N, CA, C and O atoms as a GROMACS GRO file, in nm:
protein
  436
    1GLY      N    1  10.111  11.320  11.974
    1GLY     CA    2  10.184  11.433  11.925
    1GLY      C    3  10.246  11.405  11.790
    1GLY      O    4  10.234  11.296  11.735
    2THR      N    5  10.312  11.504  11.739
    2THR     CA    6  10.377  11.489  11.610
    2THR      C    7  10.523  11.450  11.628
    2THR      O    8  10.584  11.480  11.730
    3ASN      N    9  10.578  11.384  11.529
    3ASN     CA   10  10.717  11.341  11.532
    3ASN      C   11  10.800  11.446  11.457
    3ASN      O   12  10.778  11.465  11.338
    4PRO      N   13  10.893  11.514  11.524
    4PRO     CA   14  10.972  11.618  11.457
    4PRO      C   15  11.065  11.562  11.349
    4PRO      O   16  11.117  11.638  11.268
    5ASN      N   17  11.087  11.431  11.348
    5ASN     CA   18  11.175  11.369  11.249
    5ASN      C   19  11.099  11.310  11.131
    5ASN      O   20  11.160  11.256  11.039
    6ALA      N   21  10.966  11.318  11.133
    6ALA     CA   22  10.885  11.263  11.025
    6ALA      C   23  10.890  11.353  10.902
    6ALA      O   24  10.900  11.475  10.914
    7VAL      N   25  10.883  11.291  10.785
    7VAL     CA   26  10.879  11.362  10.658
    7VAL      C   27  10.766  11.302  10.576
    7VAL      O   28  10.757  11.180  10.564
    8SER      N   29  10.680  11.385  10.520
    8SER     CA   30  10.572  11.337  10.434
    8SER      C   31  10.607  11.368  10.289
    8SER      O   32  10.638  11.482  10.255
    9VAL      N   33  10.602  11.266  10.205
    9VAL     CA   34  10.632  11.280  10.063
    9VAL      C   35  10.525  11.204   9.986
    9VAL      O   36  10.491  11.092  10.022
   10SER      N   37  10.473  11.264   9.880
   10SER     CA   38  10.373  11.194   9.800
   10SER      C   39  10.439  11.088   9.712
   10SER      O   40  10.559  11.093   9.686
   11VAL      N   41  10.359  10.995   9.667
   11VAL     CA   42  10.405  10.884   9.585
   11VAL      C   43  10.369  10.912   9.440
   11VAL      O   44  10.256  10.951   9.410
   12SER      N   45  10.466  10.894   9.349
   12SER     CA   46  10.439  10.917   9.208
   12SER      C   47  10.408  10.789   9.131
   12SER      O   48  10.344  10.792   9.027
   13LYS      N   49  10.454  10.674   9.183
   13LYS     CA   50  10.432  10.548   9.111
   13LYS      C   51  10.444  10.431   9.207
   13LYS      O   52  10.529  10.430   9.296
   14ILE      N   53  10.357  10.332   9.189
   14ILE     CA   54  10.363  10.207   9.265
   14ILE      C   55  10.371  10.094   9.164
   14ILE      O   56  10.286  10.082   9.076
   15THR      N   57  10.473  10.009   9.177
   15THR     CA   58  10.488   9.893   9.090
   15THR      C   59  10.469   9.768   9.174
   15THR      O   60  10.553   9.736   9.259
   16VAL      N   61  10.359   9.699   9.151
   16VAL     CA   62  10.325   9.578   9.227
   16VAL      C   63  10.395   9.458   9.164
   16VAL      O   64  10.405   9.449   9.041
   17ASN      N   65  10.443   9.368   9.246
   17ASN     CA   66  10.506   9.245   9.199
   17ASN      C   67  10.412   9.175   9.102
   17ASN      O   68  10.297   9.149   9.137
   18PRO      N   69  10.457   9.144   8.979
   18PRO     CA   70  10.369   9.078   8.882
   18PRO      C   71  10.325   8.939   8.926
   18PRO      O   72  10.229   8.885   8.871
   19ASN      N   73  10.394   8.879   9.023
   19ASN     CA   74  10.356   8.747   9.074
   19ASN      C   75  10.265   8.755   9.196
   19ASN      O   76  10.237   8.652   9.258
   20TYR      N   77  10.219   8.875   9.230
   20TYR     CA   78  10.131   8.890   9.347
   20TYR      C   79  10.001   8.814   9.325
   20TYR      O   80   9.942   8.821   9.217
   21ASN      N   81   9.958   8.741   9.427
   21ASN     CA   82   9.832   8.667   9.423
   21ASN      C   83   9.740   8.726   9.529
   21ASN      O   84   9.765   8.709   9.649
   22GLY      N   85   9.635   8.794   9.486
   22GLY     CA   86   9.543   8.860   9.578
   22GLY      C   87   9.463   8.764   9.665
   22GLY      O   88   9.414   8.804   9.771
   23ASN      N   89   9.449   8.639   9.623
   23ASN     CA   90   9.375   8.541   9.703
   23ASN      C   91   9.458   8.488   9.819
   23ASN      O   92   9.408   8.473   9.930
   24THR      N   93   9.585   8.460   9.793
   24THR     CA   94   9.671   8.402   9.896
   24THR      C   95   9.766   8.505   9.957
   24THR      O   96   9.827   8.479  10.061
   25HIS      N   97   9.778   8.620   9.895
   25HIS     CA   98   9.871   8.727   9.934
   25HIS      C   99  10.016   8.686   9.919
   25HIS      O  100  10.105   8.747   9.978
   26ASP      N  101  10.042   8.582   9.839
   26ASP     CA  102  10.180   8.545   9.807
   26ASP      C  103  10.244   8.657   9.727
   26ASP      O  104  10.178   8.724   9.649
   27ASN      N  105  10.373   8.676   9.747
   27ASN     CA  106  10.451   8.776   9.673
   27ASN      C  107  10.396   8.916   9.689
   27ASN      O  108  10.396   8.994   9.594
   28ASP      N  109  10.351   8.951   9.809
   28ASP     CA  110  10.291   9.083   9.833
   28ASP      C  111  10.401   9.186   9.859
   28ASP      O  112  10.426   9.227   9.972
   29LEU      N  113  10.465   9.225   9.750
   29LEU     CA  114  10.576   9.319   9.754
   29LEU      C  115  10.556   9.420   9.643
   29LEU      O  116  10.514   9.384   9.533
   30ALA      N  117  10.587   9.545   9.669
   30ALA     CA  118  10.575   9.649   9.567
   30ALA      C  119  10.688   9.749   9.584
   30ALA      O  120  10.743   9.765   9.693
   31LEU      N  121  10.722   9.816   9.475
   31LEU     CA  122  10.818   9.926   9.479
   31LEU      C  123  10.740  10.056   9.477
   31LEU      O  124  10.646  10.071   9.399
   32VAL      N  125  10.779  10.149   9.562
   32VAL     CA  126  10.711  10.278   9.572
   32VAL      C  127  10.810  10.386   9.530
   32VAL      O  128  10.916  10.400   9.591
   33GLN      N  129  10.774  10.462   9.425
   33GLN     CA  130  10.860  10.572   9.381
   33GLN      C  131  10.806  10.702   9.438
   33GLN      O  132  10.688  10.734   9.420
   34LEU      N  133  10.891  10.774   9.507
   34LEU     CA  134  10.850  10.901   9.567
   34LEU      C  135  10.851  11.011   9.462
   34LEU      O  136  10.925  11.005   9.365
   35SER      N  137  10.767  11.112   9.482
   35SER     CA  138  10.755  11.221   9.386
   35SER      C  139  10.867  11.324   9.399
   35SER      O  140  10.886  11.407   9.311
   36SER      N  141  10.942  11.318   9.509
   36SER     CA  142  11.055  11.408   9.527
   36SER      C  143  11.164  11.338   9.606
   36SER      O  144  11.140  11.234   9.667
   37THR      N  145  11.282  11.395   9.604
   37THR     CA  146  11.393  11.335   9.678
   37THR      C  147  11.374  11.353   9.828
   37THR      O  148  11.304  11.444   9.873
   38VAL      N  149  11.438  11.267   9.904
   38VAL     CA  150  11.436  11.275  10.050
   38VAL      C  151  11.581  11.282  10.096
   38VAL      O  152  11.664  11.203  10.052
   39ASN      N  153  11.610  11.375  10.182
   39ASN     CA  154  11.746  11.388  10.236
   39ASN      C  155  11.767  11.287  10.348
   39ASN      O  156  11.689  11.281  10.442
   40PHE      N  157  11.874  11.209  10.337
   40PHE     CA  158  11.907  11.112  10.440
   40PHE      C  159  11.964  11.184  10.561
   40PHE      O  160  12.035  11.284  10.549
   41ASN      N  161  11.932  11.130  10.679
   41ASN     CA  162  11.984  11.183  10.804
   41ASN      C  163  11.988  11.069  10.905
   41ASN      O  164  11.981  10.953  10.866
   42ASN      N  165  11.999  11.099  11.033
   42ASN     CA  166  12.005  10.993  11.134
   42ASN      C  167  11.876  10.914  11.144
   42ASN      O  168  11.876  10.803  11.197
   43TYR      N  169  11.765  10.967  11.094
   43TYR     CA  170  11.635  10.903  11.107
   43TYR      C  171  11.582  10.849  10.975
   43TYR      O  172  11.490  10.768  10.975
   44ILE      N  173  11.638  10.892  10.865
   44ILE     CA  174  11.594  10.848  10.732
   44ILE      C  175  11.714  10.791  10.660
   44ILE      O  176  11.811  10.862  10.631
   45GLN      N  177  11.708  10.661  10.630
   45GLN     CA  178  11.819  10.591  10.565
   45GLN      C  179  11.764  10.502  10.453
   45GLN      O  180  11.648  10.460  10.459
   46PRO      N  181  11.846  10.473  10.352
   46PRO     CA  182  11.801  10.383  10.245
   46PRO      C  183  11.793  10.240  10.296
   46PRO      O  184  11.856  10.204  10.396
   47VAL      N  185  11.715  10.160  10.228
   47VAL     CA  186  11.704  10.017  10.259
   47VAL      C  187  11.811   9.944  10.181
   47VAL      O  188  11.824   9.964  10.060
   48CYS      N  189  11.888   9.861  10.247
   48CYS     CA  190  11.991   9.781  10.180
   48CYS      C  191  11.936   9.641  10.160
   48CYS      O  192  11.905   9.571  10.257
   49LEU      N  193  11.923   9.600  10.036
   49LEU     CA  194  11.869   9.467  10.005
   49LEU      C  195  11.983   9.368   9.987
   49LEU      O  196  12.090   9.403   9.936
   50ALA      N  197  11.960   9.246  10.027
   50ALA     CA  198  12.060   9.141  10.010
   50ALA      C  199  12.071   9.106   9.862
   50ALA      O  200  11.973   9.114   9.788
   51ALA      N  201  12.190   9.069   9.820
   51ALA     CA  202  12.212   9.028   9.681
   51ALA      C  203  12.146   8.892   9.657
   51ALA      O  204  12.130   8.813   9.750
   52ALA      N  205  12.110   8.867   9.533
   52ALA     CA  206  12.053   8.737   9.496
   52ALA      C  207  12.152   8.628   9.536
   52ALA      O  208  12.272   8.642   9.515
   53GLY      N  209  12.102   8.522   9.593
   53GLY     CA  210  12.187   8.410   9.634
   53GLY      C  211  12.251   8.427   9.770
   53GLY      O  212  12.329   8.342   9.811
   54SER      N  213  12.220   8.535   9.841
   54SER     CA  214  12.276   8.556   9.974
   54SER      C  215  12.228   8.448  10.070
   54SER      O  216  12.117   8.397  10.058
   55THR      N  217  12.314   8.412  10.164
   55THR     CA  218  12.280   8.312  10.265
   55THR      C  219  12.280   8.380  10.401
   55THR      O  220  12.374   8.452  10.435
   56PHE      N  221  12.176   8.358  10.479
   56PHE     CA  222  12.167   8.412  10.614
   56PHE      C  223  12.178   8.297  10.712
   56PHE      O  224  12.091   8.209  10.717
   57TYR      N  225  12.284   8.298  10.789
   57TYR     CA  226  12.309   8.189  10.882
   57TYR      C  227  12.238   8.214  11.014
   57TYR      O  228  12.204   8.327  11.047
   58ASN      N  229  12.218   8.108  11.090
   58ASN     CA  230  12.155   8.116  11.220
   58ASN      C  231  12.231   8.219  11.304
   58ASN      O  232  12.353   8.214  11.314
   59GLY      N  233  12.157   8.310  11.366
   59GLY     CA  234  12.218   8.414  11.448
   59GLY      C  235  12.236   8.545  11.375
   59GLY      O  236  12.272   8.645  11.437
   60THR      N  237  12.213   8.547  11.243
   60THR     CA  238  12.224   8.671  11.167
   60THR      C  239  12.112   8.764  11.207
   60THR      O  240  11.996   8.724  11.209
   61LYS      N  241  12.145   8.889  11.240
   61LYS     CA  242  12.042   8.987  11.276
   61LYS      C  243  11.991   9.052  11.148
   61LYS      O  244  12.068   9.096  11.064
   62THR      N  245  11.860   9.057  11.136
   62THR     CA  246  11.797   9.115  11.017
   62THR      C  247  11.682   9.204  11.059
   62THR      O  248  11.632   9.195  11.172
   63TRP      N  249  11.639   9.291  10.968
   63TRP     CA  250  11.520   9.374  10.990
   63TRP      C  251  11.408   9.318  10.905
   63TRP      O  252  11.428   9.280  10.790
   64VAL      N  253  11.290   9.312  10.962
   64VAL     CA  254  11.170   9.278  10.888
   64VAL      C  255  11.072   9.391  10.912
   64VAL      O  256  11.047   9.428  11.027
   65THR      N  257  11.018   9.447  10.807
   65THR     CA  258  10.924   9.557  10.823
   65THR      C  259  10.812   9.543  10.721
   65THR      O  260  10.833   9.488  10.613
   66GLY      N  261  10.696   9.592  10.754
   66GLY     CA  262  10.585   9.584  10.660
   66GLY      C  263  10.461   9.649  10.715
   66GLY      O  264  10.454   9.684  10.833
   67TRP      N  265  10.364   9.663  10.629
   67TRP     CA  266  10.237   9.724  10.667
   67TRP      C  267  10.145   9.617  10.724
   67TRP      O  268  10.150   9.501  10.683
   68GLY      N  269  10.062   9.656  10.816
   68GLY     CA  270   9.963   9.566  10.873
   68GLY      C  271   9.834   9.642  10.890
   68GLY      O  272   9.827   9.760  10.858
   69TYR      N  273   9.732   9.576  10.938
   69TYR     CA  274   9.607   9.646  10.962
   69TYR      C  275   9.541   9.596  11.088
   69TYR      O  276   9.563   9.482  11.131
   70ILE      N  277   9.460   9.683  11.147
   70ILE     CA  278   9.392   9.647  11.271
   70ILE      C  279   9.243   9.631  11.250
   70ILE      O  280   9.170   9.597  11.343
   71GLN      N  281   9.197   9.655  11.128
   71GLN     CA  282   9.057   9.632  11.093
   71GLN      C  283   9.047   9.614  10.943
   71GLN      O  284   9.140   9.650  10.870
   72VAL      N  285   8.937   9.558  10.896
   72VAL     CA  286   8.917   9.541  10.753
   72VAL      C  287   8.891   9.678  10.694
   72VAL      O  288   8.794   9.744  10.729
   73SER      N  289   8.978   9.721  10.604
   73SER     CA  290   8.972   9.855  10.548
   73SER      C  291   9.056   9.858  10.422
   73SER      O  292   9.152   9.782  10.410
   74PRO      N  293   9.023   9.945  10.326
   74PRO     CA  294   9.110   9.956  10.208
   74PRO      C  295   9.242  10.026  10.239
   74PRO      O  296   9.330  10.030  10.154
   75TYR      N  297   9.257  10.080  10.360
   75TYR     CA  298   9.377  10.153  10.397
   75TYR      C  299   9.453  10.078  10.506
   75TYR      O  300   9.393  10.027  10.600
   76GLN      N  301   9.584  10.072  10.492
   76GLN     CA  302   9.667  10.010  10.594
   76GLN      C  303   9.674  10.105  10.713
   76GLN      O  304   9.686  10.226  10.696
   77SER      N  305   9.668  10.050  10.832
   77SER     CA  306   9.654  10.132  10.952
   77SER      C  307   9.783  10.155  11.029
   77SER      O  308   9.793  10.252  11.104
   78TRP      N  309   9.882  10.070  11.013
   78TRP     CA  310  10.005  10.087  11.090
   78TRP      C  311  10.119  10.016  11.021
   78TRP      O  312  10.098   9.930  10.936
   79ILE      N  313  10.238  10.053  11.057
   79ILE     CA  314  10.357   9.985  11.005
   79ILE      C  315  10.429   9.920  11.122
   79ILE      O  316  10.435   9.977  11.231
   80SER      N  317  10.483   9.803  11.099
   80SER     CA  318  10.554   9.734  11.206
   80SER      C  319  10.696   9.708  11.162
   80SER      O  320  10.723   9.687  11.044
   81SER      N  321  10.785   9.708  11.256
   81SER     CA  322  10.926   9.680  11.228
   81SER      C  323  10.981   9.600  11.344
   81SER      O  324  10.950   9.628  11.460
   82VAL      N  325  11.061   9.501  11.313
   82VAL     CA  326  11.115   9.416  11.418
   82VAL      C  327  11.255   9.372  11.378
   82VAL      O  328  11.281   9.344  11.261
   83ILE      N  329  11.345   9.366  11.474
   83ILE     CA  330  11.477   9.308  11.450
   83ILE      C  331  11.466   9.161  11.486
   83ILE      O  332  11.424   9.127  11.597
   84THR      N  333  11.503   9.074  11.393
   84THR     CA  334  11.497   8.932  11.422
   84THR      C  335  11.639   8.878  11.432
   84THR      O  336  11.730   8.927  11.365
   85SER      N  337  11.657   8.779  11.513
   85SER     CA  338  11.786   8.712  11.520
   85SER      C  339  11.759   8.563  11.532
   85SER      O  340  11.645   8.520  11.552
   86ASN      N  341  11.864   8.484  11.519
   86ASN     CA  342  11.850   8.339  11.519
   86ASN      C  343  11.748   8.295  11.415
   86ASN      O  344  11.667   8.205  11.439
   87LEU      N  345  11.754   8.359  11.299
   87LEU     CA  346  11.662   8.330  11.190
   87LEU      C  347  11.717   8.215  11.108
   87LEU      O  348  11.828   8.226  11.056
   88PRO      N  349  11.643   8.105  11.095
   88PRO     CA  350  11.692   7.998  11.008
   88PRO      C  351  11.696   8.048  10.864
   88PRO      O  352  11.658   8.163  10.838
   89GLY      N  353  11.740   7.967  10.770
   89GLY     CA  354  11.753   8.009  10.631
   89GLY      C  355  11.633   8.086  10.582
   89GLY      O  356  11.648   8.190  10.519
   90PHE      N  357  11.515   8.038  10.608
   90PHE     CA  358  11.392   8.113  10.588
   90PHE      C  359  11.286   8.052  10.677
   90PHE      O  360  11.289   7.933  10.706
   91VAL      N  361  11.193   8.133  10.720
   91VAL     CA  362  11.083   8.086  10.804
   91VAL      C  363  10.956   8.111  10.726
   91VAL      O  364  10.928   8.225  10.688
   92THR      N  365  10.878   8.008  10.703
   92THR     CA  366  10.756   8.027  10.624
   92THR      C  367  10.636   7.972  10.698
   92THR      O  368  10.647   7.882  10.781
   93TYR      N  369  10.522   8.028  10.666
   93TYR     CA  370  10.397   7.982  10.726
   93TYR      C  371  10.282   8.014  10.633
   93TYR      O  372  10.281   8.121  10.570
   94SER      N  373  10.189   7.927  10.622
   94SER     CA  374  10.065   7.951  10.550
   94SER      C  375   9.958   7.870  10.620
   94SER      O  376   9.985   7.761  10.671
   95SER      N  377   9.835   7.921  10.624
   95SER     CA  378   9.728   7.848  10.692
   95SER      C  379   9.702   7.714  10.625
   95SER      O  380   9.649   7.622  10.688
   96SER      N  381   9.739   7.702  10.498
   96SER     CA  382   9.720   7.575  10.428
   96SER      C  383   9.848   7.492  10.424
   96SER      O  384   9.855   7.392  10.353
   97GLY      N  385   9.950   7.534  10.498
   97GLY     CA  386  10.076   7.461  10.502
   97GLY      C  387  10.193   7.552  10.467
   97GLY      O  388  10.175   7.672  10.444
   98THR      N  389  10.311   7.495  10.462
   98THR     CA  390  10.431   7.572  10.433
   98THR      C  391  10.428   7.622  10.289
   98THR      O  392  10.388   7.550  10.198
   99ASN      N  393  10.471   7.746  10.272
   99ASN     CA  394  10.469   7.809  10.140
   99ASN      C  395  10.599   7.888  10.125
   99ASN      O  396  10.626   7.975  10.207
  100ARG      N  397  10.678   7.861  10.023
  100ARG     CA  398  10.808   7.927  10.005
  100ARG      C  399  10.794   8.073   9.966
  100ARG      O  400  10.892   8.146   9.971
  101ASP      N  401  10.674   8.119   9.928
  101ASP     CA  402  10.655   8.257   9.885
  101ASP      C  403  10.614   8.350   9.998
  101ASP      O  404  10.596   8.470   9.975
  102VAL      N  405  10.599   8.299  10.119
  102VAL     CA  406  10.554   8.381  10.232
  102VAL      C  407  10.655   8.369  10.344
  102VAL      O  408  10.692   8.259  10.384
  103THR      N  409  10.699   8.482  10.395
  103THR     CA  410  10.788   8.482  10.511
  103THR      C  411  10.712   8.536  10.630
  103THR      O  412  10.648   8.641  10.622
  104CYS      N  413  10.717   8.466  10.739
  104CYS     CA  414  10.644   8.505  10.859
  104CYS      C  415  10.744   8.535  10.970
  104CYS      O  416  10.829   8.452  11.001
  105SER      N  417  10.734   8.654  11.027
  105SER     CA  418  10.818   8.690  11.141
  105SER      C  419  10.730   8.748  11.250
  105SER      O  420  10.629   8.811  11.220
  106ALA      N  421  10.767   8.726  11.374
  106ALA     CA  422  10.684   8.774  11.484
  106ALA      C  423  10.771   8.812  11.602
  106ALA      O  424  10.884   8.764  11.616
  107PHE      N  425  10.718   8.898  11.688
  107PHE     CA  426  10.786   8.934  11.811
  107PHE      C  427  10.782   8.816  11.906
  107PHE      O  428  10.680   8.748  11.916
  108GLY      N  429  10.891   8.791  11.977
  108GLY     CA  430  10.891   8.691  12.082
  108GLY      C  431  10.850   8.756  12.213
  108GLY      O  432  10.870   8.876  12.230
  109LYS      N  433  10.795   8.680  12.304
  109LYS     CA  434  10.753   8.737  12.432
  109LYS      C  435  10.842   8.687  12.542
  109LYS      O  436  10.823   8.724  12.658
   0.00000   0.00000   0.00000
């Protein structure tokens, strides 16, 4: 069914991180500018980013959200969001070893 709280807005500009590496997917972050304003309500809120130099101590609750895919496609298929807690200063993972440019978060079972 449809979500009565969903809002569709077109995108006017995408600014990709200049340090993005398409081979390793390091720094895969972009800013998306919407083509029109969105009214905030109980279901739509702005994202609050931590200030540079912020420290997150063990037990700090944080949100991690991002796009993922379920098949090889030029289009992302779903968005995931998870509340993490007991997060060390940063958690990193890379198939070739630890990498400070990649943050890995996962649901616990």
